[in-house]
BABAVEX-629872 format. One record per residue: x, y, z of N, C-alpha, C in turn. Coordinates in steps of 0.05 Angstrom, whole numbers, padded with zeros to 5 digits, always signed. Layout:
<sites>
XYZXYZXYZ/...
</sites>
This chain:
<sites>
+05502+03943-02287+05477+03953-02298+05472+03939-02325/+05493+03937-02342+05489+03925-02368+05481+03895-02365/+05492+03882-02345+05485+03854-02340+05455+03852-02332/+05446+03871-02316+05418+03871-02308+05400+03875-02332/+05407+03894-02349+05390+03899-02373+05390+03874-02391/+05413+03862-02395+05415+03838-02411+05398+03815-02400/+05400+03812-02374+05384+03791-02361+05354+03796-02364/+05347+03822-02361+05319+03831-02364+05308+03825-02391/+05324+03832-02412+05316+03828-02440+05313+03798-02445/+05333+03782-02436+05332+03753-02440+05308+03741-02426/+05301+03752-02403+05278+03742-02388+05252+03746-02404/+05250+03770-02416+05226+03776-02432+05225+03758-02456/+05248+03754-02469+05250+03737-02493+05241+03709-02487/+05252+03698-02464+05244+03670-02457+05215+03668-02450/+05205+03689-02436+05176+03689-02429+05159+03689-02454/+05165+03706-02473+05150+03707-02498+05152+03681-02513/+05177+03670-02514+05181+03645-02528+05164+03622-02516/+05163+03622-02489+05148+03601-02475+05118+03605-02481/+05109+03630-02480+05081+03636-02485+05073+03627-02513/+05091+03632-02533+05084+03624-02560+05084+03594-02563/+05103+03581-02550+05103+03551-02551+05079+03539-02538/+05068+03553-02518+05045+03543-02502+05019+03552-02514/+05019+03568-02535+04995+03579-02547+04976+03556-02556/+04950+03560-02552+04936+03582-02538+04932+03575-02508/+04933+03595-02492+04928+03590-02463+04900+03601-02455/+04885+03611-02474+04858+03620-02469+04842+03619-02495/+04817+03627-02494+04800+03624-02517+04809+03642-02540/+04803+03633-02564+04811+03647-02589+04785+03655-02603/+04784+03679-02613+04761+03688-02628+04767+03687-02658/+04749+03673-02672+04751+03671-02701+04729+03688-02714/+04737+03710-02726+04718+03729-02738+04710+03719-02766/+04684+03717-02771+04673+03712-02797+04661+03738-02807/+04671+03750-02828+04662+03777-02837+04636+03776-02853/+04619+03756-02848+04594+03753-02862+04573+03743-02843/+04547+03745-02850+04526+03734-02833+04528+03704-02830/+04514+03693-02810+04514+03664-02807+04500+03649-02830/+04508+03624-02835+04494+03608-02853+04507+03604-02880/+04525+03621-02888+04538+03619-02914+04562+03599-02913/+04574+03595-02936+04597+03577-02937+04620+03584-02919/+04626+03611-02918+04649+03620-02902+04643+03614-02872/+04618+03619-02864+04610+03615-02836+04611+03585-02829/+04600+03568-02846+04599+03540-02840+04628+03528-02840/+04644+03536-02859+04672+03527-02859+04687+03536-02834/+04682+03561-02825+04695+03571-02800+04686+03554-02776/+04661+03546-02775+04652+03531-02752+04663+03503-02751/+04667+03491-02774+04680+03465-02775+04708+03467-02764/+04723+03487-02773+04751+03491-02764+04752+03498-02735/+04734+03516-02726+04733+03524-02698+04728+03500-02680/+04710+03483-02687+04703+03460-02671+04727+03441-02669/+04741+03437-02691+04764+03419-02692+04787+03430-02676/+04792+03456-02679+04814+03468-02664+04808+03469-02634/+04783+03473-02626+04775+03472-02598+04783+03445-02586/+04777+03423-02600+04784+03397-02591+04814+03393-02590/+04828+03403-02610+04857+03399-02612+04872+03415-02590/+04863+03439-02585+04877+03457-02567+04868+03455-02538/+04844+03445-02534+04833+03446-02506+04826+03474-02498/+04823+03492-02516+04814+03519-02511+04792+03525-02531/+04772+03541-02522+04750+03548-02539+04758+03566-02563/+04750+03559-02587+04753+03576-02610+04724+03586-02616/+04719+03611-02611+04693+03622-02612+04689+03637-02639/+04669+03628-02654+04662+03641-02680+04645+03666-02674/+04653+03688-02685+04638+03713-02682+04633+03725-02710/+04608+03728-02717+04600+03739-02743+04599+03769-02741/+04615+03782-02759+04615+03811-02761+04611+03818-02791/+04587+03815-02800+04581+03820-02828+04578+03849-02835/+04578+03855-02861+04573+03883-02870+04595+03893-02888/+04587+03910-02907+04606+03923-02925+04623+03903-02940/+04611+03881-02950+04625+03861-02966+04649+03849-02950/+04646+03846-02924+04667+03834-02908+04686+03854-02896/+04684+03880-02903+04703+03899-02893+04702+03903-02863/+04679+03902-02851+04676+03907-02822+04690+03886-02806/+04685+03861-02812+04699+03839-02798+04729+03839-02803/+04737+03843-02828+04765+03843-02834+04779+03866-02820/+04767+03889-02819+04779+03912-02805+04782+03907-02775/+04762+03893-02763+04764+03886-02735+04789+03870-02729/+04794+03850-02747+04818+03833-02743+04844+03849-02749/+04843+03865-02770+04867+03881-02777+04876+03899-02754/+04857+03909-02738+04863+03928-02717+04864+03915-02689/+04863+03888-02688+04864+03874-02663+04893+03870-02654/+04897+03862-02629+04923+03857-02619+04935+03833-02634/+04960+03836-02644+04972+03814-02660+04984+03792-02642/+04967+03778-02628+04978+03757-02610+04967+03729-02616/+04951+03727-02637+04940+03701-02645+04913+03694-02633/+04903+03712-02616+04877+03707-02603+04853+03719-02617/+04858+03732-02639+04837+03741-02657+04845+03734-02686/+04830+03717-02699+04836+03708-02726+04813+03714-02744/+04819+03714-02770+04798+03720-02790+04795+03695-02809/+04770+03688-02814+04764+03669-02835+04758+03686-02860/+04778+03692-02875+04775+03708-02899+04768+03692-02923/+04762+03705-02945+04757+03691-02970+04768+03707-02993/+04763+03698-03017+04775+03712-03040+04765+03740-03042/+04740+03745-03033+04729+03772-03034+04744+03791-03015/+04747+03783-02990+04759+03802-02970+04788+03807-02976/+04802+03787-02987+04831+03789-02990+04841+03796-03018/+04827+03787-03038+04837+03790-03066+04820+03808-03084/+04794+03810-03078+04777+03826-03095+04772+03854-03084/+04765+03856-03058+04759+03882-03046+04780+03903-03050/+04806+03896-03049+04827+03917-03052+04825+03932-03079/+04815+03918-03100+04812+03931-03126+04784+03943-03129/+04765+03933-03115+04737+03941-03118+04730+03966-03102/+04743+03969-03079+04738+03992-03061+04762+04010-03060/+04759+04035-03064+04781+04054-03065+04790+04062-03037/+04772+04060-03017+04779+04069-02990+04774+04048-02969/+04787+04026-02971+04785+04005-02950+04795+04017-02924/+04784+04009-02901+04792+04020-02875+04819+04008-02866/+04831+03991-02882+04857+03979-02874+04873+03975-02900/+04899+03971-02897+04916+03966-02919+04917+03936-02924/+04904+03927-02945+04901+03898-02950+04928+03885-02954/+04948+03900-02964+04974+03888-02969+04990+03883-02943/+04985+03900-02923+05002+03900-02899+04987+03893-02873/+04961+03891-02874+04946+03888-02849+04944+03860-02838/+04950+03840-02855+04945+03812-02847+04970+03794-02851/+04971+03773-02835+04990+03752-02838+04975+03727-02847/+04977+03719-02872+04963+03695-02881+04973+03671-02864/+04954+03654-02856+04961+03631-02839+04959+03605-02855/+04935+03599-02864+04931+03574-02879+04905+03576-02896/+04907+03567-02921+04883+03564-02937+04869+03539-02929/+04843+03540-02925+04827+03518-02915+04815+03501-02938/+04802+03515-02957+04789+03500-02978+04783+03518-03002/+04781+03505-03025+04771+03519-03049+04740+03515-03050/+04727+03535-03061+04698+03534-03064+04692+03538-03094/+04691+03516-03109+04685+03518-03138+04657+03530-03142/+04654+03544-03165+04629+03555-03173+04616+03537-03194/+04590+03539-03197+04577+03523-03217+04560+03542-03235/+04563+03539-03261+04547+03554-03280+04520+03539-03283/+04498+03553-03277+04472+03539-03278+04451+03557-03291/+04431+03545-03302+04410+03559-03316+04383+03550-03307/+04363+03566-03311+04336+03558-03306+04328+03537-03327/+04315+03515-03319+04309+03494-03339+04292+03503-03363/+04280+03526-03361+04264+03536-03384+04282+03545-03407/+04307+03550-03401+04326+03558-03422+04332+03535-03440/+04330+03539-03465+04333+03517-03485+04362+03511-03491/+04377+03503-03470+04405+03496-03474+04412+03473-03455/+04426+03453-03465+04435+03431-03449+04465+03431-03444/+04479+03448-03458+04508+03450-03455+04517+03479-03455/+04542+03483-03448+04553+03511-03448+04553+03521-03477/+04560+03505-03495+04561+03513-03523+04534+03522-03533/+04513+03507-03526+04486+03514-03534+04477+03540-03521/+04485+03544-03496+04477+03568-03482+04491+03593-03495/+04516+03590-03502+04530+03613-03515+04517+03620-03541/+04510+03599-03557+04497+03604-03583+04470+03618-03579/+04456+03610-03558+04430+03622-03552+04433+03651-03543/+04453+03656-03525+04457+03683-03515+04466+03702-03536/+04480+03692-03556+04488+03710-03578+04465+03719-03596/+04443+03703-03595+04420+03710-03611+04399+03726-03595/+04400+03723-03568+04380+03735-03551+04393+03755-03532/+04391+03780-03538+04405+03801-03522+04389+03808-03497/+04366+03796-03492+04350+03802-03469+04357+03785-03445/+04375+03766-03448+04382+03748-03426+04397+03762-03403/+04393+03752-03379+04406+03765-03356+04416+03743-03336/+04434+03752-03319+04444+03733-03298+04444+03746-03271/+04441+03731-03250+04441+03741-03223+04467+03734-03210/+04474+03751-03190+04498+03745-03173+04492+03753-03145/+04510+03745-03127+04507+03751-03099+04516+03779-03092/+04522+03796-03111+04529+03823-03107+04550+03833-03126/+04551+03859-03131+04570+03870-03150+04598+03866-03139/+04616+03855-03155+04643+03850-03147+04647+03824-03132/+04626+03809-03128+04629+03783-03115+04643+03763-03134/+04653+03741-03122+04666+03721-03139+04648+03710-03161/+04622+03704-03155+04604+03696-03177+04601+03717-03199/+04599+03742-03191+04597+03764-03211+04621+03764-03229/+04645+03763-03217+04669+03764-03233+04673+03739-03251/+04664+03716-03241+04665+03692-03257+04647+03695-03282/+04624+03706-03278+04605+03710-03301+04617+03730-03321/+04630+03751-03310+04642+03771-03328+04666+03758-03344/+04681+03741-03331+04702+03727-03344+04691+03709-03367/+04669+03696-03360+04656+03679-03380+04646+03695-03404/+04633+03717-03398+04622+03734-03419+04645+03745-03437/+04667+03753-03425+04689+03763-03440+04702+03741-03458/+04704+03717-03447+04716+03695-03461+04699+03685-03484/+04673+03687-03482+04655+03677-03502+04644+03698-03521/+04647+03723-03514+04638+03745-03531+04608+03750-03529/+04595+03741-03508+04566+03746-03505+04562+03771-03489/+04538+03783-03492+04530+03806-03477+04506+03799-03461/+04507+03801-03435+04486+03791-03418+04483+03810-03393/+04459+03817-03386+04454+03837-03365+04459+03826-03337/+04474+03841-03321+04480+03832-03294+04458+03843-03275/+04447+03826-03258+04427+03834-03238+04438+03826-03211/+04450+03845-03196+04462+03838-03170+04441+03837-03147/+04446+03820-03128+04428+03816-03105+04445+03819-03080/+04431+03821-03057+04445+03821-03031+04448+03793-03021/+04467+03778-03031+04472+03751-03022+04463+03730-03042/+04473+03706-03038+04468+03684-03057+04439+03674-03056/+04427+03675-03032+04399+03665-03029+04380+03678-03048/+04377+03704-03048+04358+03717-03066+04367+03715-03096/+04393+03713-03101+04402+03710-03128+04393+03683-03140/+04395+03662-03123+04386+03636-03132+04355+03635-03134/+04342+03649-03115+04312+03649-03115+04301+03660-03141/+04313+03682-03151+04303+03693-03176+04311+03677-03200/+04332+03662-03198+04339+03643-03220+04318+03620-03220/+04311+03610-03196+04291+03589-03194+04264+03599-03205/+04258+03624-03200+04232+03636-03209+04232+03642-03239/+04256+03642-03252+04257+03648-03280+04259+03677-03286/+04264+03694-03266+04267+03723-03271+04293+03729-03285/+04313+03712-03280+04339+03713-03295+04344+03686-03306/+04362+03684-03325+04366+03658-03339+04391+03643-03330/+04410+03657-03319+04436+03646-03313+04446+03655-03286/+04463+03639-03273+04477+03647-03249+04502+03630-03245/+04522+03642-03234+04545+03627-03224+04544+03629-03194/+04543+03606-03180+04542+03606-03151+04561+03584-03141/+04567+03585-03115+04583+03563-03103+04566+03538-03105/+04580+03515-03107+04567+03489-03107+04551+03486-03081/+04561+03496-03059+04547+03495-03034+04520+03507-03035/+04517+03530-03048+04492+03544-03050+04473+03532-03070/+04484+03518-03090+04468+03509-03113+04462+03479-03114/+04478+03462-03102+04476+03434-03107+04449+03421-03101/+04436+03430-03080+04410+03418-03073+04389+03424-03095/+04389+03448-03106+04370+03455-03127+04377+03439-03153/+04403+03435-03158+04411+03421-03182+04403+03391-03180/+04408+03380-03156+04401+03351-03152+04371+03347-03153/+04355+03367-03145+04326+03365-03146+04315+03370-03173/+04332+03378-03192+04323+03383-03220+04310+03410-03223/+04313+03428-03204+04301+03454-03205+04319+03474-03221/+04345+03467-03223+04364+03483-03239+04381+03464-03255/+04391+03473-03277+04407+03456-03295+04436+03466-03294/+04454+03448-03285+04483+03455-03283+04496+03449-03310/+04511+03468-03320+04524+03465-03346+04554+03460-03342/+04566+03471-03321+04595+03467-03317+04603+03477-03290/+04625+03467-03279+04637+03478-03255+04663+03493-03263/+04671+03512-03247+04693+03530-03255+04720+03522-03244/+04722+03498-03232+04747+03489-03222+04763+03472-03243/+04788+03466-03237+04804+03451-03255+04795+03422-03257/+04784+03412-03234+04775+03384-03233+04745+03383-03227/+04732+03362-03234+04704+03358-03227+04700+03358-03197/+04677+03366-03188+04670+03368-03160+04656+03343-03150/+04665+03332-03128+04653+03307-03118+04623+03309-03113/+04614+03333-03104+04585+03337-03099+04568+03336-03124/+04581+03342-03147+04567+03342-03173+04584+03327-03194/+04588+03301-03190+04608+03287-03207+04601+03286-03236/+04576+03289-03244+04568+03287-03272+04570+03314-03287/+04576+03335-03272+04578+03361-03285+04606+03366-03294/+04610+03372-03320+04638+03376-03330+04650+03402-03320/+04676+03403-03322+04690+03429-03317+04685+03447-03341/+04689+03473-03337+04686+03491-03359+04707+03485-03381/+04730+03476-03372+04751+03468-03392+04742+03445-03409/+04729+03426-03397+04718+03403-03412+04695+03411-03430/+04678+03429-03420+04653+03435-03433+04656+03454-03457/+04674+03475-03453+04675+03495-03475+04700+03512-03475/+04710+03520-03452+04732+03539-03451+04757+03527-03438/+04775+03515-03453+04799+03504-03441+04815+03524-03425/+04822+03516-03401+04838+03534-03383+04822+03552-03366/+04795+03553-03369+04779+03570-03353+04778+03561-03324/+04784+03579-03306+04784+03573-03277+04776+03598-03262/+04756+03596-03245+04748+03618-03228+04734+03607-03204/+04749+03606-03182+04738+03594-03157+04740+03613-03134/+04724+03608-03114+04727+03623-03089+04743+03605-03070/+04751+03616-03047+04765+03600-03027+04762+03612-02999/+04769+03596-02980+04769+03604-02951+04797+03601-02940/+04804+03619-02921+04830+03616-02908+04832+03632-02883/+04849+03623-02865+04853+03636-02839+04875+03657-02842/+04871+03680-02829+04890+03701-02829+04892+03712-02800/+04915+03723-02794+04920+03736-02768+04927+03765-02773/+04925+03782-02753+04935+03810-02756+04965+03810-02762/+04973+03828-02779+05002+03831-02784+05016+03836-02758/+05040+03825-02755+05055+03828-02730+05051+03805-02711/+05033+03787-02717+05030+03763-02700+05056+03747-02701/+05066+03738-02678+05091+03723-02677+05091+03700-02697/+05113+03697-02711+05115+03676-02732+05111+03648-02721/+05119+03644-02696+05116+03618-02683+05087+03611-02680/+05070+03632-02673+05042+03628-02670+05029+03622-02697/+05036+03638-02717+05025+03634-02744+05032+03606-02753/+05056+03597-02749+05064+03570-02758+05050+03548-02743/+05045+03552-02717+05031+03532-02701+05002+03529-02712/+04989+03551-02716+04961+03550-02726+04961+03537-02753/+04980+03545-02770+04981+03534-02797+04985+03504-02796/+05004+03495-02780+05009+03466-02777+04985+03451-02768/+04971+03462-02748+04947+03449-02737+04924+03448-02757/+04921+03470-02772+04900+03470-02793+04906+03450-02815/+04931+03448-02823+04939+03429-02843+04935+03400-02833/+04940+03396-02808+04936+03369-02796+04906+03362-02796/+04889+03382-02789+04860+03377-02789+04850+03371-02817/+04860+03386-02837+04850+03383-02864+04859+03356-02877/+04876+03341-02863+04884+03315-02873+04866+03293-02861/+04849+03300-02842+04831+03280-02829+04808+03274-02847/+04802+03248-02850+04780+03240-02868+04753+03252-02861/+04747+03253-02835+04720+03263-02828+04718+03293-02833/+04740+03308-02830+04740+03337-02835+04738+03341-02865/+04754+03326-02881+04752+03329-02910+04724+03322-02920/+04712+03302-02908+04685+03294-02917+04665+03317-02912/+04668+03331-02890+04649+03353-02884+04652+03375-02904/+04676+03381-02912+04680+03402-02933+04670+03392-02960/+04675+03367-02966+04665+03357-02992+04635+03358-02993/+04621+03353-02971+04592+03355-02969+04583+03383-02975/+04600+03403-02970+04593+03431-02976+04598+03438-03005/+04609+03419-03020+04616+03425-03048+04644+03438-03049/+04659+03436-03028+04686+03448-03027+04707+03427-03033/+04731+03437-03038+04755+03420-03042+04775+03427-03020/+04778+03409-03000+04797+03414-02978+04825+03418-02988/+04840+03437-02977+04867+03442-02986+04887+03442-02964/+04885+03460-02945+04904+03462-02923+04931+03473-02932/+04932+03492-02950+04957+03504-02959+04970+03519-02936/+04996+03519-02934+05010+03533-02913+05012+03563-02918/+05025+03577-02900+05025+03606-02900+05037+03618-02925/+05060+03608-02934+05073+03619-02958+05057+03615-02983/+05047+03590-02986+05030+03584-03010+05005+03601-03010/+04993+03604-02987+04968+03619-02985+04973+03648-02991/+04995+03659-02981+05003+03687-02987+05006+03691-03017/+05019+03672-03030+05023+03674-03059+04997+03673-03074/+04979+03656-03065+04952+03654-03078+04937+03680-03075/+04937+03692-03052+04923+03718-03047+04933+03739-03067/+04959+03741-03070+04971+03761-03087+04965+03755-03117/+04967+03730-03124+04962+03722-03152+04933+03728-03160/+04915+03722-03142+04886+03727-03148+04881+03757-03147/+04895+03772-03130+04891+03801-03129+04898+03814-03155/+04921+03806-03167+04930+03816-03192+04910+03808-03214/+04902+03784-03214+04883+03773-03234+04857+03788-03234/+04845+03791-03210+04818+03804-03209+04820+03834-03212/+04842+03846-03205+04846+03875-03210+04843+03880-03240/+04855+03863-03257+04853+03866-03286+04824+03863-03295/+04810+03842-03285+04782+03838-03293+04765+03861-03285/+04768+03871-03261+04752+03894-03251+04757+03919-03268/+04783+03923-03275+04790+03946-03292+04779+03943-03320/+04785+03920-03332+04777+03916-03360+04747+03916-03365/+04732+03905-03345+04703+03903-03348+04689+03926-03335/+04705+03945-03324+04694+03970-03312+04673+03963-03290/+04681+03945-03272+04663+03936-03251+04666+03954-03226/+04644+03961-03215+04645+03977-03190+04628+03963-03169/+04631+03972-03144+04617+03960-03122+04587+03968-03122/+04580+03988-03137+04552+03997-03137+04536+03986-03161/
</sites>
């Protein structure tokens, strides 16, 4: 009897091991927790297309937007942990929301297995051209004299909102926050001159900057961005050490076999080393990375601690 049980268990083990080595054997769903058209969605579709070619199995992008990414993230958190449902998360879903929302429908610390970081999304500080400032230093001096100035963001607690709050805290300026439902309307009101300042992803802003409709003062990454090579970093322009970026990364439900997580991570890292794939992300104003599971996990936690402090110190709420 014991030999039978042992053989049975070994049979299951070998079957599972073979299935994991052969993964994927059917289509994979990649959940984007935001509506179509944004940077997270476009990045997900680039990766999905490349993985489809690499695996010979369809990687289907499914948009499940709502509640600042909570609906889509929750769908993945509660899915079967077999590698066939993945999440294209970002800094908001993984590192900001846990501090911003008191009652997330999932445990952000335990619900996911980080797979691979895909790319950084630097932000750009930009102003309406009617503002009489050509540099960050000039803008700060102006803002300290004019208490009526305001800035737009893609929503309360969004990465652009927190970047602006970090900037305000570091420079000692007081400026009114005007939140919108998404980056599109936030940029539209900056273009119209209803607000004077905004921090947005380079992806959302570069076309307006290149057309001369908005004035870029600095990017928030450590290095200059290829899409806007003449725009200095915030460190160069005014605040040494200032860094506040968004990012994209793949996650699986917690409990997904480590062999599957590693395979997806390896394949994503291989894709992110291809010149044509890197070029597509650079065109979005992104910085391709392809960090592995452990590094990505560390980044999520580091940013979570960092933004928890900002949210607490600046008394930021989701409303």
